[in-house]
C-alpha atoms as a printed R data frame, in Angstrom:
    type eleno elety resid chain resno       x       y       z
1   ATOM     1    CA   MET     A     1  -9.312  -9.754 -27.871
2   ATOM     2    CA   SER     A     2  -9.521  -8.965 -31.126
3   ATOM     3    CA   ILE     A     3  -7.217  -5.556 -31.679
4   ATOM     4    CA   LEU     A     4  -9.740  -3.432 -31.719
5   ATOM     5    CA   LYS     A     5 -11.005  -4.301 -28.100
6   ATOM     6    CA   LYS     A     6  -7.529  -4.490 -26.437
7   ATOM     7    CA   THR     A     7  -7.350  -0.730 -27.977
8   ATOM     8    CA   VAL     A     8 -10.435  -0.050 -26.446
9   ATOM     9    CA   LEU     A     9  -9.760  -1.438 -23.294
10  ATOM    10    CA   ALA     A    10  -6.226   0.345 -22.588
11  ATOM    11    CA   GLY     A    11  -7.906   3.715 -23.716
12  ATOM    12    CA   ILE     A    12 -10.925   3.672 -21.312
13  ATOM    13    CA   GLY     A    13  -7.755   2.873 -18.445
14  ATOM    14    CA   PHE     A    14  -7.170  -0.200 -16.179
15  ATOM    15    CA   ALA     A    15  -7.826   1.186 -12.272
16  ATOM    16    CA   SER     A    16 -11.020   3.155 -13.213
17  ATOM    17    CA   LEU     A    17 -13.035   0.366 -15.318
18  ATOM    18    CA   THR     A    18 -15.563  -0.649 -13.363
19  ATOM    19    CA   ARG     A    19 -18.336  -3.561 -14.281
20  ATOM    20    CA   GLN     A    20 -21.030  -0.780 -15.510
21  ATOM    21    CA   LYS     A    21 -18.702   0.269 -18.019
22  ATOM    22    CA   ALA     A    22 -17.223  -2.927 -18.840
23  ATOM    23    CA   GLU     A    23 -20.262  -4.156 -19.719
24  ATOM    24    CA   GLU     A    24 -21.165  -1.015 -21.551
25  ATOM    25    CA   LEU     A    25 -17.784  -1.808 -23.427
26  ATOM    26    CA   ALA     A    26 -19.533  -5.024 -24.371
27  ATOM    27    CA   ASP     A    27 -22.457  -3.843 -25.761
28  ATOM    28    CA   TYR     A    28 -20.546  -1.366 -27.307
29  ATOM    29    CA   LEU     A    29 -18.541  -4.256 -29.465
30  ATOM    30    CA   ILE     A    30 -21.648  -6.489 -29.357
31  ATOM    31    CA   LYS     A    31 -22.848  -3.141 -31.541
32  ATOM    32    CA   SER     A    32 -20.225  -2.676 -33.533
33  ATOM    33    CA   GLY     A    33 -19.705  -6.717 -34.532
34  ATOM    34    CA   GLU     A    34 -17.210  -7.666 -32.825
35  ATOM    35    CA   LEU     A    35 -18.553  -9.400 -30.113
36  ATOM    36    CA   SER     A    36 -21.877 -11.651 -30.835
37  ATOM    37    CA   GLN     A    37 -24.266 -11.257 -27.043
38  ATOM    38    CA   SER     A    38 -23.234 -15.130 -26.027
39  ATOM    39    CA   GLU     A    39 -19.690 -13.806 -25.392
40  ATOM    40    CA   LYS     A    40 -20.369 -10.872 -23.576
41  ATOM    41    CA   LYS     A    41 -20.546 -12.438 -19.462
42  ATOM    42    CA   GLU     A    42 -16.661 -14.379 -20.605
43  ATOM    43    CA   ALA     A    43 -15.621 -10.671 -22.288
44  ATOM    44    CA   VAL     A    44 -17.184  -8.784 -19.372
45  ATOM    45    CA   LEU     A    45 -15.104 -10.831 -16.638
46  ATOM    46    CA   GLU     A    46 -12.375 -10.494 -18.725
47  ATOM    47    CA   LEU     A    47 -12.147  -6.814 -18.888
48  ATOM    48    CA   LEU     A    48 -12.204  -7.270 -15.684
49  ATOM    49    CA   ALA     A    49 -10.157  -9.353 -14.760
50  ATOM    50    CA   LYS     A    50  -7.340  -7.685 -16.420
51  ATOM    51    CA   ALA     A    51  -8.606  -4.182 -14.780
52  ATOM    52    CA   GLU     A    52  -8.057  -5.882 -11.521
53  ATOM    53    CA   ALA     A    53  -4.436  -6.811 -13.319
54  ATOM    54    CA   GLY     A    54  -3.474  -3.574 -14.237
55  ATOM    55    CA   ALA     A    55  -4.561  -1.998 -10.672
56  ATOM    56    CA   ALA     A    56  -1.823  -4.270  -9.287
57  ATOM    57    CA   GLN     A    57   0.649  -3.949 -11.385
58  ATOM    58    CA   ALA     A    58   0.179  -0.261 -11.213
59  ATOM    59    CA   LYS     A    59   0.137   0.097  -7.521
60  ATOM    60    CA   ASP     A    60   3.203  -1.987  -7.669
61  ATOM    61    CA   LYS     A    61   4.995   0.195  -9.637
62  ATOM    62    CA   ILE     A    62   3.957   3.010  -7.630
63  ATOM    63    CA   GLY     A    63   4.880   1.157  -3.948
64  ATOM    64    CA   ARG     A    64   8.314   0.043  -6.291
65  ATOM    65    CA   GLU     A    65   8.982   4.378  -6.919
66  ATOM    66    CA   VAL     A    66   8.032   5.460  -3.954
67  ATOM    67    CA   GLU     A    67  10.490   2.639  -2.103
68  ATOM    68    CA   LYS     A    68  13.150   4.302  -4.902
69  ATOM    69    CA   ALA     A    69  12.122   7.771  -4.090
70  ATOM    70    CA   ARG     A    70  12.631   7.097  -0.052
71  ATOM    71    CA   LYS     A    71  15.422   5.403   0.177
72  ATOM    72    CA   SER     A    72  17.245   8.555  -2.394
73  ATOM    73    CA   LEU     A    73  16.077  11.226   0.709
74  ATOM    74    CA   GLY     A    74  17.588   8.817   3.015
75  ATOM    75    CA   VAL     A    75  13.880   9.079   4.768
76  ATOM    76    CA   ALA     A    76  13.575   6.426   7.966
77  ATOM    77    CA   LYS     A    77  10.008   3.861   6.904
78  ATOM    78    CA   THR     A    78   7.680   3.985   9.076
79  ATOM    79    CA   SER     A    79   8.275   0.601  10.704
80  ATOM    80    CA   GLU     A    80  12.246   1.407  11.449
81  ATOM    81    CA   ILE     A    81  10.489   5.261  12.719
82  ATOM    82    CA   GLU     A    82   8.881   3.025  15.149
83  ATOM    83    CA   ALA     A    83  11.349   0.399  16.342
84  ATOM    84    CA   VAL     A    84  13.647   3.143  17.267
85  ATOM    85    CA   SER     A    85  10.620   4.951  19.171
86  ATOM    86    CA   LYS     A    86  10.198   1.752  21.496
87  ATOM    87    CA   ARG     A    87  14.219   1.906  21.996
88  ATOM    88    CA   ILE     A    88  13.889   4.912  23.094
89  ATOM    89    CA   GLU     A    89  10.287   4.568  25.272
90  ATOM    90    CA   ALA     A    90  12.707   1.951  26.912
91  ATOM    91    CA   LEU     A    91  15.912   3.556  27.340
92  ATOM    92    CA   GLY     A    92  13.089   6.086  29.185
93  ATOM    93    CA   ARG     A    93  12.137   3.577  31.656
94  ATOM    94    CA   LYS     A    94  15.692   2.480  32.442
95  ATOM    95    CA   VAL     A    95  16.786   6.307  32.701
96  ATOM    96    CA   ALA     A    96  13.728   5.878  35.511
97  ATOM    97    CA   ARG     A    97  14.789   3.457  37.227
98  ATOM    98    CA   LEU     A    98  18.209   3.810  37.105
99  ATOM    99    CA   GLU     A    99  17.099   7.942  38.316
100 ATOM   100    CA   LYS     A   100  14.945   6.355  41.339
101 ATOM   101    CA   THR     A   101  18.125   3.950  42.085
102 ATOM   102    CA   VAL     A   102  20.557   7.038  42.904
103 ATOM   103    CA   ALA     A   103  17.889   9.294  44.689
104 ATOM   104    CA   ASP     A   104  16.948   6.049  46.769
105 ATOM   105    CA   LEU     A   105  21.406   5.698  47.548
106 ATOM   106    CA   GLU     A   106  21.284   9.292  48.036
107 ATOM   107    CA   ALA     A   107  18.405   8.877  50.226
108 ATOM   108    CA   LYS     A   108  20.113   6.436  52.705
109 ATOM   109    CA   SER     A   109  23.831   7.681  52.220
110 ATOM   110    CA   SER     A   110  22.439  11.041  54.281
111 ATOM   111    CA   GLU     A   111  20.791   9.143  56.801
112 ATOM   112    CA   PRO     A   112  22.283   9.866  59.888
113 ATOM   113    CA   THR     A   113  24.458   6.927  60.894
114 ATOM   114    CA   LEU     A   114  23.875   5.040  64.388
């Protein structure tokens, strides 16, 4: 792509580029002599591919920054919280079984013996 096309693409912003906007940009480039009509389809597809790649890169970068912030704040991941929650539930079930066993044993020991 020429410098003008790259500059225009950067100005639009990768994440917000839609097919309609890409076609409008290609039409503008055709009118300005930067692109021929026969190159339009390829240019639109290239613009959309670059926009998609740019959006994916932005998403990855945001994810890394969020993870970095989460770690620096000492906040647990959702998966870690869910794992601890499951362990607590399992322990609760064990405690309930133990309480029942203790109650059964106490009931047996308080029964009169013959």
